[in-house]
Rosetta silent file (secondary structure, phi, psi, omega in degrees, C-alpha in Angstrom):
SEQUENCE: XXXXXXXXXXXXXXXXXXXXXXXXXXXXXXXXXXXXXXXXXXXXXXXXXXXXXXXXXXXXXXXXX
SCORE:     score description
SCORE:     0.000 S_00000001
   1 L     0.000  137.493  179.971    1.907  -39.676  -54.163 S_00000001
   2 L   -71.727  130.994  179.356    5.369  -40.098  -52.696 S_00000001
   3 L   -90.661  158.320 -178.663    8.095  -38.449  -54.748 S_00000001
   4 H   -54.891  -46.104 -178.279   11.532  -39.992  -55.389 S_00000001
   5 H   -65.472  -37.500  177.134   13.320  -37.386  -53.270 S_00000001
   6 H   -62.855  -40.477  177.862   10.907  -37.889  -50.373 S_00000001
   7 H   -63.962  -45.222  179.211   11.605  -41.623  -50.496 S_00000001
   8 H   -63.582  -38.817  176.035   15.371  -41.039  -50.518 S_00000001
   9 H   -62.122  -41.453  178.660   15.022  -38.619  -47.597 S_00000001
  10 H   -62.864  -43.243  179.792   13.069  -41.290  -45.717 S_00000001
  11 H   -61.228  -36.268 -176.515   15.767  -43.890  -46.435 S_00000001
  12 H   -88.115   -4.859 -179.094   18.494  -41.624  -45.066 S_00000001
  13 L   -67.292  139.235  179.902   16.508  -40.589  -41.966 S_00000001
  14 H   -56.758  -34.827  178.251   18.025  -41.799  -38.649 S_00000001
  15 H   -65.554  -40.669  177.816   14.717  -43.363  -37.640 S_00000001
  16 H   -66.173  -42.005  178.826   14.590  -45.414  -40.830 S_00000001
  17 H   -62.866  -40.789  178.468   18.202  -46.485  -40.380 S_00000001
  18 H   -65.586  -40.722  177.966   17.467  -47.564  -36.797 S_00000001
  19 H   -62.444  -44.260  179.297   14.400  -49.495  -37.942 S_00000001
  20 H   -64.433  -38.600  176.266   16.415  -51.274  -40.640 S_00000001
  21 H   -61.491  -42.066  179.171   19.116  -52.153  -38.101 S_00000001
  22 H   -64.175  -41.974  178.535   16.455  -53.646  -35.830 S_00000001
  23 H   -62.878  -41.016  177.695   15.003  -55.667  -38.709 S_00000001
  24 H   -61.050  -42.066  178.059   18.476  -57.012  -39.531 S_00000001
  25 H   -64.394  -39.790  178.025   18.928  -58.080  -35.906 S_00000001
  26 H   -63.744  -41.416  177.688   15.524  -59.759  -35.946 S_00000001
  27 H   -60.707  -45.277  179.780   16.446  -61.652  -39.122 S_00000001
  28 H   -62.070  -42.219  178.362   19.670  -62.860  -37.504 S_00000001
  29 H   -61.120  -45.615  179.932   17.771  -63.944  -34.393 S_00000001
  30 H   -64.765  -38.863  177.521   15.244  -65.859  -36.483 S_00000001
  31 H   -63.651  -38.121  176.333   18.012  -67.520  -38.491 S_00000001
  32 H   -64.723  -33.009  178.799   19.624  -68.622  -35.246 S_00000001
  33 H   -67.456  -24.044 -178.089   16.261  -70.095  -34.182 S_00000001
  34 H   -60.994  -25.529 -177.756   16.276  -72.324  -37.270 S_00000001
  35 H   -60.540  -40.480 -176.185   18.892  -74.548  -35.645 S_00000001
  36 H  -106.415    7.465 -173.974   16.441  -75.891  -33.054 S_00000001
  37 L   -83.509  149.372  172.420   13.166  -75.461  -34.943 S_00000001
  38 L   -85.859  173.784 -171.086   10.881  -78.255  -36.074 S_00000001
  39 H   -57.304  -42.745 -179.494    9.689  -78.417  -39.687 S_00000001
  40 H   -62.757  -43.092  178.969    6.509  -76.399  -39.133 S_00000001
  41 H   -66.469  -35.791 -179.570    8.427  -73.651  -37.353 S_00000001
  42 H   -58.496  -45.280 -179.467   11.102  -73.637  -40.067 S_00000001
  43 H   -63.297  -41.751  179.078    8.552  -72.697  -42.726 S_00000001
  44 H   -65.622  -45.034 -179.611    7.126  -69.913  -40.579 S_00000001
  45 H   -63.048  -42.633  178.520   10.573  -68.555  -39.695 S_00000001
  46 H   -61.517  -39.901  178.011   11.659  -68.657  -43.344 S_00000001
  47 H   -64.080  -42.262  178.463    8.527  -66.733  -44.314 S_00000001
  48 H   -65.499  -40.455  178.729    9.160  -64.103  -41.665 S_00000001
  49 H   -63.315  -42.747 -179.657   12.794  -63.753  -42.730 S_00000001
  50 H   -64.145  -43.529  178.503   11.772  -63.330  -46.364 S_00000001
  51 H   -62.658  -42.234  179.148    9.155  -60.706  -45.480 S_00000001
  52 H   -65.052  -41.291  178.675   11.657  -58.824  -43.336 S_00000001
  53 H   -63.780  -37.613  177.315   14.269  -58.973  -46.092 S_00000001
  54 H   -61.363  -38.792  176.822   11.712  -57.594  -48.553 S_00000001
  55 H   -63.349  -41.266 -179.518   11.205  -54.602  -46.255 S_00000001
  56 H   -66.142  -30.556 -174.697   14.953  -53.974  -46.136 S_00000001
  57 L   -97.090    9.031 -177.100   15.224  -54.120  -49.919 S_00000001
  58 L   -60.621  138.859  178.397   12.265  -51.887  -50.763 S_00000001
  59 L  -122.925  162.383 -178.274   12.900  -49.442  -53.566 S_00000001
  60 H   -53.330  -43.629 -177.168   10.993  -46.417  -54.770 S_00000001
  61 H   -63.456  -28.509  179.278    9.680  -48.294  -57.786 S_00000001
  62 H   -63.270  -26.864 -177.983    8.193  -50.981  -55.528 S_00000001
  63 H   -80.789   -7.155 -175.819    5.785  -48.403  -54.147 S_00000001
  64 H  -124.222   27.326  178.406    4.366  -47.632  -57.584 S_00000001
  65 L   -85.909    0.000    0.000    3.655  -51.074  -59.008 S_00000001
């Protein structure tokens, strides 16, 4: 089982920070795509943005639900 300190170490790791930066850029790109998207694409893009945002906001407690 992952311990709180291990999770915090992972969050502060340069690789994790780089991954989170990439996810943020992907979210921005997808939001920009919404301007020209049709209705079906809008729902898919919104779902992807929400899933990506959930990854960015993960907390230690989320891993133990």
